[in-house]
N, C-alpha and C positions, 0 to 999 in steps of 0.2 A: 677386464673387458677386452674383446678382440673383434669388434665389428669393422669390416673392411668394405669401403664403398669406392667404386670406380665410376667417374663421371666423364664421359666423352674422351677417354684416354686414347691418345694417338702416339705412335712411335714410328719415326722414319729414320733411315740411314741414307742421307743424301736424298736422291729422288725415289728411293725404294721405300714404299709403305709396308711396314711389318705388322703393326697393330692399327686397326681402323675403327675408331669410334666405339671403344669398349665401354659398356655400361653394366655394372654388376653390383648387387648388394649381397655381401657375404655376412650372414648373421653370426653373432657371437656364439661360440661353442659348436659351430657346425663343421662338418667335414665336407669340403668342396674339392672336386677333382676336375682339373683341366685335361681334356683329352682331344686328340685329333691326330691327323697324319703328320709325318715328319715335315718340318718346315712351315707348319700352320701358325706358329707364333706362341705356343703355350709356354715354353721356357722363357721367352722374352717377356711375356706378360708377368710371369712369376718374378723375374728379375726387376721389373719395373716396380712391383709392390715392395720388394726387398730394398730397393734403392740402389741396386747394382747397375742399373741403366737409367739414363735421364729421360724424363717424359718430354716428348715433343710438344704435346698439347693435352689439356684436360687436367683433371684433379684426381688424386688418390687420398682418401680420407681413412684414417685409423681412429676409431672411436670419435668421429666427428671432426677431427683435426686434419687439415690439409698437410700432407707430409712430402709433397713433391720437392721441396727444397731442404728437407731434413736428411742428414746423412744416415746411412744404413745403421750404424751403431746406436743411433738415438731413436729408432723407430719401434723398439721393443719387440722385435721379431727374432726368431731363431731359424736358421736354414740348415737343412740336411741335404747334402749333395749326392749325386750319383756315385762319385768316388768317395770313399770313406773319409779321406783327408785327415787321417790320424798321424800323429807324430810317432815315427817308428822307434825312437829312442826312449819314449816315455811309456810308463806302465798304463794300464787301463785307468787306474786311479788318477794318474797325472793328466791323461787326455781329457777325462771328464771334468777335472778341476781347473783346467787351464784358463778358461774364460773367466772364472770366478777369481782366480789369482790376479789376472790382469786388471780386474775391476777393483782390486784392493780389499776384498772382503776378509774378515778375520778368519784365522785358521780354524777355529772351532766351528764356525758357521759353514765354511767350505767342507769340512769333514762330514758334518751332519747332512748337507745337501747331497754330497757324493754317495754317502751310505744309503740315503733314501732312494736316489735314482738307481743305484746298483741293485737294491732289493726289488724295486719295481720291475726291472728288466732282467732279473735272474742272472746278474753279473757279479754278485758278491764273491763267489769262489775264484773269480778271475781278476780281481782288482790289482794284483801284483804281477800279472803277466804282461808281456809286451804284445803288440798287435800281431807280430809274426807267429805267435803261439796260439792264435785264435782262428776259428772257422770264419767263413764269410758272413754268416748270420750273426755271429758274436761281434764281429767288427762293426756291422751295421748297427747293432744295439748300442755299442759304445758311442758311435756317432750320434745316435738318438739321445743317449744319456747326456752327452755334452750339451745338447739343445735343451733338454728338460731342466737341468739345474739352473738355467738362467731365468726360469719361470716367465717365459715370454707371453705377450698378448696373443701371438699366433705362431704356429709352426709352418714353415714353408718347406715342402719336400719336392726335390727335383729328381724324379725317376730313381728313388733310392733302392729299388729292388732289382734293377735291370742287370746287375752283375751277378746275381744269384742263379743257381740252377732251378729247374721248374718246381721240384718238390719243396725246396727251401723258400721259394717265392710264395707259395701257398701258405706255408707256416708263418712267414714274416708278415704276410698280408693280414692274417688273423691277429697277430700280435700287435701290429701298428693300429689296427682298428680298435682292438680292445683297450689299448693304452690311451688312445685319443678320447674314448668314451669315459674312461676312468678319470682322466685329468680334466675333462670338460673344457679343453682349450681349443680354440679355432685352429683348423688345419686346412691348408691349401696344398694340394698334391698334384703333381704333374706326372702323367704317364701316357705312353702311346698304346697301352694295352686296354682295350675297352672292356674286357672281362674284369680286369682289376678295378676299373672305374665303376662298373655296375655293382660289384660286390662290396666296395669300401665306402662309397659316397653317400652322403645325405642328399647332395645335389651335384649335378654334373654340368660343366660348361663344355659344349662341343664347339671347337674352333676349326675354322677352315680358311686358309689364305688370309689370316689376320683378323677375321670377323667372327663374332660370336653368333653361331647359327641357332643355338637354342640353349636355354638354361633352365633346368628343372630336375625333378627327382628321377632316379633310374627308371622306375616304372612308367613315369610320364613320358620319358624319351622313347621307351620301348613300345608303349601302347599308342602314343599320339605324337609321332615325330613331325616336326614342323615342315620338313621338306625332304626331297629325295636324298640329299647328302646325309642328313641325320639318320634317315631310315636305313640307308645302306651301311652306315658306320656302326650304329648301335645294334648289337645282336650278333651271336655267333652260333652257326654259320650266318652269313649276311642274308638280308632279305632278297627274295626273287623279285625282279621287275619284268612286267609284261606290257608291251604296247600293242597297237593295232586293234583289230576287231574285238578281242576280249576286253580291252580297256574301254573301247567306245561303248560297249554294252552297259558299262557302269558310269557313263557320263564323265570319263576322265581321259587324259592323254596317256597316262601310265597308271597301272595298278601294281600294288606290291603285296606280296604274301610271304610271310616268314616260313622257313622250311618246316617248322613244327606245326604249322597250320595248313599244310598241304598233305592231303590224304591219298592213299592208293585206292582207286575206285574199281568197281567191277568192270569187266571188259565192255568197252564202248560207253562208259559212263562219265567220261571227262576228257582231259587233254591227253592225246596219245603220245607215247614216247618210248625210247629204248634206254635201258640202263647202260650207261657208259662205264661207271665205276661204282662198286658197292663196298662201303667200309663197315665192317662188323666189329663193334667195340664192346659187345656184351650188353651193357646197359642201354646203348643206343645203336641204331643203324643209320648211316648216312648214304643216301642214294643220289648219284649225280646223273640226271636223266636228260638225254638229248630229245627235246620236244620239237624238233624241226624249226619252223618259223618263229616259235616262241623262245627259242634259245635253250641254253643249258640250265635246267632247274635243279635245285637242291631240295631233297626231302629228308626230314629228320623224323625217324620213327622210334618209339620206345621199345626197348628190348631187341630181340632178334627177329629180323625180317628175312625170310629165306628166298632172297633174290640175288642174282649175280649179273655180271656184265653180259649184255646181249639179250637179256630178258625183256619182253614187251610189257609195258605197264600203261595204266590210265590214271591220270592225276586229277584230283578234285579239290579246289581251294575251299576252305571254310568261308562262306559268304559273310559271316558276322565278323571275320578277322581280316577282311580286305582293307587295304589302304589305297586311297585315291589321290592322284596328283594331277595338277593342271599342266598346261604346256610350258609354264615357267618353272615347273618342278616344285611348286608349293602345294602343301596338303590341302585337300578339299574337305572341309568339315561338314558334318551332317547338319 
């Protein structure tokens, strides 16, 4: 079991509040991602769950037991850090087995667990190599293997892919997601990359300045953001926001429209503007349009759109995909 519950969790360093009244229910076997800008408190919240930071106030329950006074080693959790934290003088086998040896498990049991983890992670051919003989992705798999063999109640990942190049990040993203589903073990994963969050998570926690802004499935956050912050953070490219008369017409202080829901209209049929930059990617075209008083708007089109900088365009938002926000920045629901 690996159900994790946060009840009114608060963390302060002196007079500085880092985490403010966090309440979450992380279901057993789920993959939950903490996401938000730098300094929002996502890594601190993960470290509070792990026991690496003391809770100022509130309760953290693992399978119904309050663990705020339980040391990290006795919480039944395994953590994978941003740095691989491998012992350079040990082989892959030795690194994966290290925690089990420290726990005093019999040699035969250790060998069996290491072999099973290595097979799961495609590390069997590398068991006798040292970390310096491995690629970045292989080193990260070793770090994950070291966590797997402990058979934890939950895995805690602190930006584990941030040291990898873009192509390897995509590959490892798929491997981590597949592995979590295969093991059916709860995973809490921290990243600053909202695309990573959208593609990996069952549910996402969006943090901002130490507060949980919204907690829901990726599609829920994309389709029904709770406020301007979530709307602007989830989605790539980010949502366009328009205030003034266009928003007033919809009974809102601000309206939002995602780039993929903004269409190029016939001449005179929408908001006028001039293409500042056109990015042609083959599968997609991104247009950055100077719409005067409405600001710089981003349009995402499928395939090739034959426009360039300086071209005059008219933009038409899909009325069914408009998001409305009040003067406090909260979503207005129908």
